[in-house]
C-alpha positions in Angstrom: 0.0 0.0 0.0 1.3 3.4 -1.0 1.0 6.8 0.7 0.3 9.8 -1.5 0.1 13.6 -1.0 -2.9 15.5 -2.3 -2.3 18.7 -4.2 -4.5 21.7 -4.4 -5.9 23.2 -7.5 -2.7 25.1 -8.1 -0.6 22.0 -7.5 0.8 23.3 -4.2 1.3 20.7 -1.4 -1.3 20.9 1.3 1.0 20.0 4.1 1.8 17.0 6.2 -1.8 16.4 7.2 -2.6 15.9 3.5 -0.7 12.6 3.4 -3.2 9.9 2.3 -3.3 6.2 2.3 -5.3 4.6 -0.5 -7.1 1.5 0.6 -8.5 1.3 -2.9 -7.1 3.1 -5.9 -8.9 3.7 -9.2 -7.7 1.3 -11.9 -9.0 2.8 -15.0 -6.5 2.5 -17.9 -8.6 3.4 -20.9 -10.3 6.7 -21.8 -12.5 7.7 -24.6 -10.5 9.3 -27.3 -11.6 12.9 -27.0 -10.1 13.9 -30.3 -12.4 11.5 -32.1 -15.4 12.9 -30.3 -14.4 16.5 -31.1 -13.9 15.7 -34.8 -17.2 13.8 -35.1 -19.1 16.6 -33.4 -17.3 19.3 -35.4 -18.3 17.6 -38.7 -21.9 17.2 -37.6 -22.2 20.9 -36.6 -20.7 22.1 -39.8 -23.0 19.7 -41.8 -26.2 20.9 -40.0 -25.1 24.5 -40.3 -24.9 24.1 -44.0 -27.8 21.7 -44.8 -30.0 22.7 -41.8 -33.3 20.7 -41.8 -32.0 18.1 -44.2 -28.9 17.5 -42.1 -31.0 17.2 -38.9 -33.4 14.7 -40.5 -30.5 12.7 -41.9 -28.8 12.3 -38.4 -32.2 11.6 -36.7 -32.9 8.7 -39.1 -29.3 7.3 -39.0 -28.7 7.6 -35.3 -32.1 7.2 -33.8 -34.1 5.6 -36.5 -36.7 8.4 -36.4 -38.5 9.5 -39.6 -41.7 11.0 -38.1 -42.6 14.6 -37.2 -40.2 16.2 -34.7 -42.6 18.5 -32.9 -44.9 16.7 -30.5 -48.5 17.7 -30.7 -50.8 18.6 -27.8 -52.9 15.5 -28.6 -49.9 13.3 -28.3 -49.0 14.9 -24.9 -52.5 14.5 -23.7 -52.7 10.8 -24.7 -49.5 10.0 -22.9 -50.5 11.9 -19.8 -53.8 10.0 -19.7 -52.0 6.6 -19.6 -49.7 7.5 -16.7 -50.6 6.6 -13.1 -51.8 9.2 -10.8 -49.1 8.4 -8.3 -46.4 9.3 -10.8 -48.0 12.7 -11.5 -48.4 13.4 -7.8 -44.8 12.5 -7.1 -43.6 14.7 -10.0 -45.7 17.6 -8.8 -44.1 17.3 -5.3 -40.6 17.4 -6.8 -41.5 20.3 -9.2 -42.9 22.3 -6.3 -39.8 21.7 -4.2 -37.4 22.7 -6.9 -39.4 25.8 -8.0 -40.0 27.0 -4.5 -36.3 26.9 -3.8 -35.6 28.6 -7.1 -38.0 31.4 -6.2 -36.2 31.9 -2.9 -32.9 32.1 -4.8 -34.5 34.6 -7.2 -35.7 36.8 -4.3 -32.2 36.9 -2.9 -31.0 38.7 -6.1 -31.6 42.4 -5.6 -31.3 45.1 -8.2 -29.3 48.1 -7.0 -28.9 51.8 -7.9 -26.6 54.1 -6.0 -25.2 57.6 -6.3 -21.5 56.7 -5.8 -20.3 60.3 -6.3 -22.1 63.6 -6.6 -24.2 63.3 -9.8 -22.9 59.8 -10.7 -25.6 57.1 -10.4 -24.7 53.5 -11.1 -26.9 50.4 -11.0 -27.5 46.9 -12.1 -30.5 44.9 -13.2 -31.3 41.2 -13.7 -32.8 40.5 -17.1 -34.0 37.0 -18.0 -32.5 35.3 -21.0 -35.3 35.5 -23.6 -35.2 32.1 -25.5 -33.9 28.9 -23.9 -33.5 25.4 -25.2 -33.6 22.5 -22.7 -32.2 19.1 -23.6 -33.2 16.0 -21.7 -31.2 12.8 -22.5 -32.6 9.4 -23.1 -30.1 6.5 -22.8 -30.4 3.6 -20.4 -31.8 5.8 -17.6 -34.1 8.6 -18.9 -33.6 11.5 -16.4 -37.2 12.5 -16.0 -36.4 15.0 -13.2 -34.0 16.9 -15.4 -37.0 18.6 -16.9 -37.8 20.2 -13.6 -34.2 21.3 -13.1 -33.9 23.1 -16.4 -37.4 24.0 -17.6 -38.9 24.5 -14.2 -36.0 26.7 -13.1 -36.1 28.7 -16.3 -39.7 29.4 -15.7 -39.0 30.8 -12.3 -36.3 33.1 -13.7 -38.8 34.6 -16.1 -37.6 33.1 -19.4 -40.0 34.1 -22.2 -39.9 31.0 -24.4 -38.7 27.5 -23.7 -38.2 24.8 -26.3 -37.2 21.3 -25.2 -35.8 18.2 -27.0 -35.6 14.6 -26.0 -34.6 11.6 -28.1 -37.1 8.9 -29.2 -37.0 5.8 -27.0 -39.0 3.6 -29.5 -41.3 3.9 -32.4 -43.8 5.9 -30.3 -41.2 8.6 -29.7 -40.1 10.2 -26.4 -40.4 8.1 -23.2 -43.9 8.7 -21.9 -42.9 9.9 -18.4 -40.3 12.2 -19.9 -42.8 13.7 -22.3 -45.2 14.3 -19.5 -42.4 15.9 -17.4 -41.4 18.3 -20.2 -44.9 19.5 -20.6 -45.7 19.7 -16.8 -42.4 21.5 -16.1 -43.5 24.3 -18.5 -42.0 23.8 -22.0 -43.7 25.8 -24.7 -42.6 23.5 -27.5 -41.4 19.8 -27.4 -39.4 18.1 -30.1 -38.7 14.4 -30.5 -35.0 14.8 -31.3 -31.8 13.7 -29.6 -28.1 14.1 -29.6 -25.9 16.6 -31.4 -28.7 17.2 -34.0 -31.0 18.4 -31.2 -28.6 20.9 -29.9 -27.8 22.2 -33.3 -31.5 22.6 -34.1 -32.0 24.7 -31.0 -28.9 26.8 -31.7 -29.5 27.4 -35.4 -33.3 27.3 -35.5 -34.0 24.1 -37.5 -37.1 21.9 -38.1 -39.5 24.6 -37.0 -37.7 25.9 -33.9 -36.7 29.5 -33.4 -33.0 29.9 -32.6 -32.4 30.0 -28.8 -30.1 32.2 -26.8 -29.0 29.5 -24.3 -28.9 25.7 -24.2 -29.1 23.7 -21.0 -29.2 20.0 -20.0 -27.0 16.9 -19.5 -26.0 14.3 -22.1 -23.4 11.9 -23.3 -19.9 12.8 -24.4 -21.1 13.9 -27.8 -23.8 16.2 -26.4 -21.3 17.7 -24.0 -18.9 18.3 -26.8 -21.6 19.9 -28.9 -22.4 22.3 -26.1 -18.7 23.2 -25.8 -18.4 23.8 -29.6 -21.7 25.8 -29.8 -20.8 28.0 -26.9 -20.4 31.5 -28.2 -23.1 31.1 -30.7 -25.3 30.4 -27.8 -24.9 30.4 -24.0 -24.7 27.1 -22.1 -25.4 26.2 -18.5 -22.2 24.2 -17.9 -20.3 21.2 -19.3 -21.2 18.1 -17.3 -19.4 14.7 -17.7 -20.0 11.4 -15.9 -21.7 11.8 -12.6 -19.5 11.7 -9.4 -20.0 11.1 -5.7 -17.6 11.6 -2.8 -18.4 10.6 0.8 -16.6 12.0 3.8 -17.1 9.7 6.8 -15.5 8.9 10.1 -15.9 5.9 12.4 -19.3 7.2 13.7 -20.9 6.5 10.3 -22.5 3.3 9.2 -20.3 1.4 6.7 -23.3 -0.3 5.1 -25.0 3.1 4.5 -21.9 4.6 3.0 -21.4 1.6 0.7 -25.1 1.9 -0.4 -24.7 5.6 -1.4 -21.4 5.0 -3.3 -23.1 2.2 -5.3 -26.2 4.4 -5.8 -24.2 6.7 -8.0 -21.9 4.0 -9.5 -24.9 2.5 -11.3 -25.1 5.6 -13.5 -22.5 4.2 -15.9 -19.2 2.4 -16.1 -17.3 5.7 -16.0 -18.9 7.2 -12.9 -16.4 7.8 -10.1 -17.2 7.0 -6.5 -14.8 8.1 -3.8 -14.7 7.7 0.0 -12.5 10.0 2.2 -12.3 8.8 5.8 -10.3 9.6 8.9 -10.3 5.9 9.9 -8.5 3.3 7.9 -10.5 0.6 9.8 -13.7 2.2 8.7 -12.5 2.4 5.1 -11.8 -1.3 5.0 -15.2 -2.0 6.4 -16.8 0.1 3.6 -14.7 -1.8 1.0 -16.0 -5.1 2.4 -19.6 -3.8 2.3 -19.3 -2.6 -1.3 -18.2 -6.0 -2.4 -20.9 -7.7 -0.4 -23.7 -5.4 -1.7 -22.5 -5.8 -5.3 -23.3 -9.5 -5.1 -27.0 -8.8 -5.1 -27.3 -5.3 -6.6 -29.8 -5.2 -9.4 -27.5 -3.1 -11.5 -24.3 -4.7 -10.5 -22.9 -5.2 -14.0 -22.6 -1.4 -14.4 -21.9 -0.5 -10.8 -19.2 -3.2 -10.5 -17.4 -1.9 -13.5 -17.6 1.7 -12.3 -16.4 0.7 -8.8 -13.5 -1.4 -10.2 -12.2 1.3 -12.6 -13.1 4.5 -10.8 -13.7 3.8 -7.2 -11.3 5.0 -4.5 -11.1 4.8 -0.7 -8.6 7.1 0.9 -7.7 7.3 4.6 -6.4 10.6 6.0 -5.1 11.8 9.3 -7.9 14.2 10.5 -10.8 16.4 9.6 -8.7 19.1 8.0 -6.9 16.5 5.8 -10.3 15.1 4.8 -11.4 18.6 3.7 -8.1 19.0 1.7 -8.6 15.6 0.0 -12.2 16.3 -0.8 -11.4 19.8 -2.2 -8.8 18.2 -4.4 -11.4 15.8 -5.8 -13.9 18.8 -6.2 -16.7 16.3 -6.6 -20.1 16.9 -8.2 -22.0 15.4 -5.2 -20.5 15.4 -1.7 -22.0 13.6 1.3 -20.7 14.2 4.8 -21.4 11.7 7.6 -19.3 12.6 10.6 -19.4 13.7 14.2 -18.5 17.3 13.0 -20.8 17.8 10.1 -21.2 21.5 10.8 -17.4 21.9 10.7 -17.3 20.4 7.3 -20.2 22.6 6.1 -18.3 25.7 7.2 -14.9 24.8 5.7 -15.4 22.7 2.5 -14.9 24.8 -0.7 -15.1 22.6 -3.8 -18.2 20.7 -4.5 -21.3 20.9 -6.7 -23.9 20.1 -4.0 -23.4 19.1 -0.4 -25.5 16.5 1.5 -25.0 17.0 5.2 -25.7 14.0 7.5 -26.9 10.5 6.9 -30.5 11.7 6.7 -30.0 13.0 3.2 -28.6 11.4 0.1 -27.7 12.2 -3.5 -30.9 10.6 -4.8 -33.0 13.1 -2.9 -31.2 16.0 -4.7 -31.3 14.2 -8.0 -35.1 13.7 -8.0 -36.4 16.9 -6.4 -35.8 17.7 -2.8 -35.3 21.3 -4.1 -31.7 21.9 -5.0 -30.7 21.7 -8.7 -29.1 18.5 -9.9 -27.3 19.9 -12.9 -23.9 20.2 -11.3 -20.2 20.6 -12.3 -18.0 17.5 -12.8 -14.4 16.8 -13.6 -13.1 19.2 -11.0 -15.1 22.2 -12.4 -16.4 22.7 -8.9 -13.1 24.5 -8.2 -14.5 27.5 -10.1 -18.2 27.2 -10.6 -21.4 26.1 -9.0 -24.3 24.3 -10.8 -27.4 25.3 -12.6 -29.6 27.7 -10.7 -32.1 30.4 -11.3 -29.3 33.0 -11.7 -27.9 31.1 -14.7 -31.0 32.3 -16.7 -30.5 35.9 -15.7 -28.2 38.5 -17.2 -26.8 41.0 -14.6 -26.5 44.1 -16.7 -25.2 47.5 -15.5 -26.1 51.1 -16.3 -25.0 54.6 -15.5 -26.5 58.1 -15.4 -24.7 61.4 -14.7 -25.6 65.0 -14.2 -24.0 67.6 -16.4 -21.8 68.8 -13.6 -20.6 65.2 -12.9 -19.8 64.6 -16.6 -17.9 67.9 -16.7 -15.8 67.0 -13.7 -15.0 63.5 -14.8 -14.2 64.4 -18.4 -10.5 65.4 -17.8 -9.9 62.3 -15.8 -11.2 60.0 -18.6 -9.4 62.1 -21.2 -6.0 61.8 -19.6 -6.3 58.0 -19.3 -7.5 57.8 -22.9 -4.5 59.8 -24.0 -2.1 57.6 -22.0 -3.5 54.6 -23.8 -3.2 56.2 -27.2 -6.9 56.1 -27.7 -7.3 59.7 -29.1 -10.8 59.3 -30.5 -11.9 58.1 -27.1 -10.2 61.2 -25.6 -12.2 63.5 -27.9 -15.6 62.0 -26.6 -14.6 63.1 -23.1 -13.1 66.4 -24.2 -16.3 67.5 -26.0 -18.4 66.8 -22.9 -16.0 68.7 -20.7 -16.4 71.7 -23.0 -20.2 71.3 -23.6 -21.0 71.2 -19.9 -18.3 73.7 -18.7 -20.8 76.6 -18.6 -23.0 74.7 -16.2 
């Protein structure tokens, strides 16, 4: 067994307490060739930009086997909704209410300001909603129904004027029924049966009946994520999200069985989903390792979870609470659970995470499905510099300024001198003429 030192985001040693003993180390040796994904997506975007609807239809048929109409009619939505059980609709309503209520509270915390910062100089900022937003909901092995609430529902609270949503066909009938219901119930104005890169391009460029949007949100596979990256600039995006991650910080006061359950709960997402445990007790870490192996024997999704745990699972034992915080901040995980005697200490001092779940009473699944916080979160260490999707992502904070004639006259020579120092002589003139115009005042 080897001992390692964790490093911070700037690759500076974190000190002696950051020494860590890995009880289990990730064994992944193969990675998807990012260059191939980049090239494939670049070619698809260029093709769709040139051929537009024809390009979208071609990819939809080739990749998803879909040749029917893209836009879903109100009649189709109503028929699907009528077939779904009432309990599903009630549960969905609970989650939507929780997420939107929290988003409303976040929105209310954002105040607009206006202040006279000097005599005659008034500055301010406003929050203006993005006007047109496209929300993508992935299909795949596990259709993320609740993702509709996180993107569409939150955009609605922000005051977005028009929301178009896309989801891939699941079979010959189109979008997975519960997902279609969720898109409509969350508040989408238009729904399209369209998946993958072609869906994002359609929203960005305005294809197959859509108006071009200003911003695209939503998770997806490596190709969808790469498409968002390449389309950024033409449109805004929420964030780039890779395979889901979980980290658990636990000490000997926690239940090894419960910790193992939560690690595997995220590992089932896919064979590339990391699951990490940071503990201040090597004995506890070994107990969790044994529990993971035991639970995998009967886990319904063990084929996926076992591969994920084998290749991306880690258990690391550290000296104390501060070392655990340093280790977790180095991981900068998407989801972070804390089960210790000092949960409040961790809440006060942890810095890098997408969303934090404090105490054994909560779990990532609660956040994923609708306890209220948004589940679209940063991965791949992006939590070092950004949070996840929230109502503020759909708002533009814009500034403005107003001045009296006297204030403009007084500031004119200051601005003019700086413009001259930079060699921007036409800029200088715009200040000089105001100084002269308002001098008599």
